[in-house]
N, C-alpha and C positions, 0 to 999 in steps of 0.2 A: 404736765401735760405731757401725752405720748409724741405728739410733734417738738414740744423741747426735748425731751429724752434723746430722741433721734437726732435732732440739732448739735446738741451737744456729744454725741458720738459723732457723728461727720466729723467735729474740730477734733476729739480726741484719735480718730484713725489716721485722719492727714497731720496732726502734729507728732502721732507715732511713726508713721513711715517718714517722714522728714526726717525725725530726730534717729532712727536707727539708720540710714543714709549716711548721715552724717558724720556718725558715731564710726560708721564702716571705713569711709575715707579717711576720719582724723587715725584711725588705726589699720591703714592697708595696709601695711607690712604684715605687723603684729596679727591681724587675722588670718593673710596669706600662709602665715607659716603654721599659724593652730590650726586652721584647715585643710592645711594641705592642698592648698589648689592655688593656678597661677594666680596671679596680681591681677590680670584681667577679667580674671572670673568674677573677684571681691568687688574688682570695679564698674562689673554689671551691675552687681547685687545692690550695690549702693547705688548706683544709677537709677536703677529702677523704681529702689524706696523713696529717693530726692523727687523725683517725677511724680511718683504716687503723691506724694505728701502735698506738692508744690498744687498738685492737679485737686488733689480732696480739698483742699483747705480754700482753693479758690472758689468751686462748688458750695463749700459749707457757708461763705461771708456773701455769697450770692443770695439777693431775695429773691428772686426769677429764678429756678432753673428749668430749663425746657427740658421734659422726659429724655431727649437723646442724650445728655450731657452726664446722667447717672447711666443711661444704655452703656454709653463708650467706657465709663469708669465699669461697670461688669464686665463686661467683654475682656477690655484690658486686663482684667484681676483673672479671669480665665487663662487668658491666653500665658497669664505671667504663670499659671500655676503648670500651662505644661512646660514652660520654659527649666521654670525648677527641677519638673520631675525629669526632662531631659537631660539635665545638668549634672542632677544626682548618680542617674544610672550611669554616666559617661563617667564618670569621676569616682564613682563607688569601689572600684579597686585600687584608687591612690589616694583619694581623701580620706582626711581624718574621719574616726567616728562622730566627731563631735560639729565637723562640715557636713558628714553629710544627712547626721539629724538637724541641723541648724536649717539647712535648705529645703528635706521635706517639710519640719513643723511650719516654715514659711509658706509651702505651697500647700498644706491643710488649712493653716490660719487665712491666707486668700483666697482661697475657694469657699470659704466659708462666708469670708466677705461677699466675692463675687456672686455668691448665691442669694443671700441677704439684700444686696443691693439691686439684685437684679427682680427679685420678688414684690419688694419695696420700692421699684422704682417711682412709683405713682406719689407715693407718700412723701418721697425723700423731694421732690420736686416741690413742694407745698412747705416744708419744713424749716421754720422760724420761729424766733422766740414770742 
């Protein structure tokens, strides 16, 4: 069913965000060199992914989700898009191409997530197996 698909995607999105964050933390120094970004920026990227993952997974496992919880998720993602764009623009002259591309792709992906989370917030509040 459509609700079951949405439910599975909620778990996948949360797990993916959490995993990316943990990987960024685990490979902190290497990623910092690869992206030619300060370690504190990589920590920010990792932290945001872990926090998103925890929040999204928490929501995915809730049987009843108030609509505001999904709205908060969508708004937080929209804010993160702005932060990613700011970071990319601020470091565009010094970061490596792969670093800038990663941050821009994250912004695009999270923007799409934010759009669909907000658009389908009422469906997502009722999504369960």
